[in-house]
C-alpha positions in Angstrom: 5.6 21.2 5.5 8.5 19.3 3.9 7.5 16.2 6.0 4.0 16.3 4.5 5.4 16.6 1.0 7.7 13.6 1.5 4.8 11.5 2.9 2.6 12.6 0.1 5.2 11.6 -2.5 5.8 8.3 -0.7 2.1 7.5 -0.7 1.9 8.3 -4.5 4.9 6.0 -5.1 3.2 3.2 -3.1 -0.2 3.6 -4.9 1.5 3.6 -8.3 3.5 0.6 -7.2 0.3 -1.2 -6.3 -1.1 -0.3 -9.7 1.9 -1.7 -11.4 1.7 -4.8 -9.3 -1.9 -5.2 -10.3 -1.0 -4.8 -14.0 2.3 -6.7 -13.9 1.8 -9.6 -11.5 0.8 -13.2 -12.3 -2.9 -13.9 -11.7 -3.5 -15.0 -8.1 -6.1 -17.6 -9.1 -4.0 -19.1 -11.9 -3.0 -22.1 -9.7 0.7 -21.3 -10.1 1.1 -19.3 -6.8 0.7 -15.8 -5.4 1.3 -12.7 -7.5 4.7 -11.2 -7.3 4.9 -7.5 -6.7 7.7 -5.5 -8.4 10.7 -4.5 -6.4 9.6 -0.8 -6.8 6.3 -1.7 -5.2 7.9 -3.3 -2.2 10.4 -0.5 -1.9 7.6 2.1 -1.9 5.7 0.2 0.8 8.8 -0.2 2.9 9.6 3.5 2.6 6.1 4.6 3.4 5.9 2.2 6.4 9.1 3.7 7.8 7.8 7.3 7.5 4.4 6.5 9.0 5.8 6.6 12.5 3.0 8.3 14.4 -0.7 7.5 14.8 -1.7 10.7 13.1 0.5 10.0 10.1 -0.7 6.4 9.8 -4.3 7.7 9.9 -3.5 10.2 7.2 -1.9 7.6 5.1 -5.0 5.3 5.5 -7.3 8.2 4.5 -5.2 8.9 1.5 -4.8 5.3 0.3 -8.5 4.3 0.6 -9.8 6.6 -2.1 -6.6 6.5 -4.2 -6.8 2.7 -4.4 -10.3 2.9 -5.7 -9.4 5.6 -8.3 -6.4 3.6 -9.5 -8.3 0.3 -9.6 -6.2 -1.5 -7.1 -7.4 -5.1 -6.4 -8.1 -5.2 -2.6 -7.4 -8.9 -2.3 -3.9 -8.4 -3.9 -3.1 -5.3 -1.9 -3.8 -7.2 1.4 -1.2 -9.7 0.3 1.5 -7.1 -0.3 2.9 -7.1 3.3 3.5 -10.9 3.1 4.8 -10.8 -0.5 7.1 -7.9 0.4 8.1 -9.6 3.7 7.3 -6.6 5.9 4.9 -5.8 8.7 2.8 -2.8 8.0 1.6 -0.2 10.4 -1.3 0.8 8.1 -3.8 -1.8 7.0 -4.5 -2.6 3.4 -8.2 -3.0 3.7 -10.7 -0.8 1.9 -13.3 -1.4 4.7 -11.0 -0.3 7.5 -12.1 2.7 9.7 -9.0 4.9 9.4 -9.9 6.6 12.7 -9.2 3.3 14.5 -5.6 2.9 13.1 -3.0 3.1 15.8 
């Protein structure tokens, strides 16, 4: 039960971080370069990625993030760039069209 609460909290932090990155970042198409996510955003993604250490947890995270990203207005193109911009490899894809049942 505690593990689920920790994962839920981590997911909330990450979604909120993505929202902040959407609101706070430079425009991707401004010709200056890629948007820069906040350190809080990258820390949230890193924390969640470390906790998503089983296939079932990764699928649960995916199923949580897809609707949350839509509700919070996360830009899918920017969210796909977060792993590169935060310099991490994610176990959960940042793609709104992904079938979460295929996440390993």
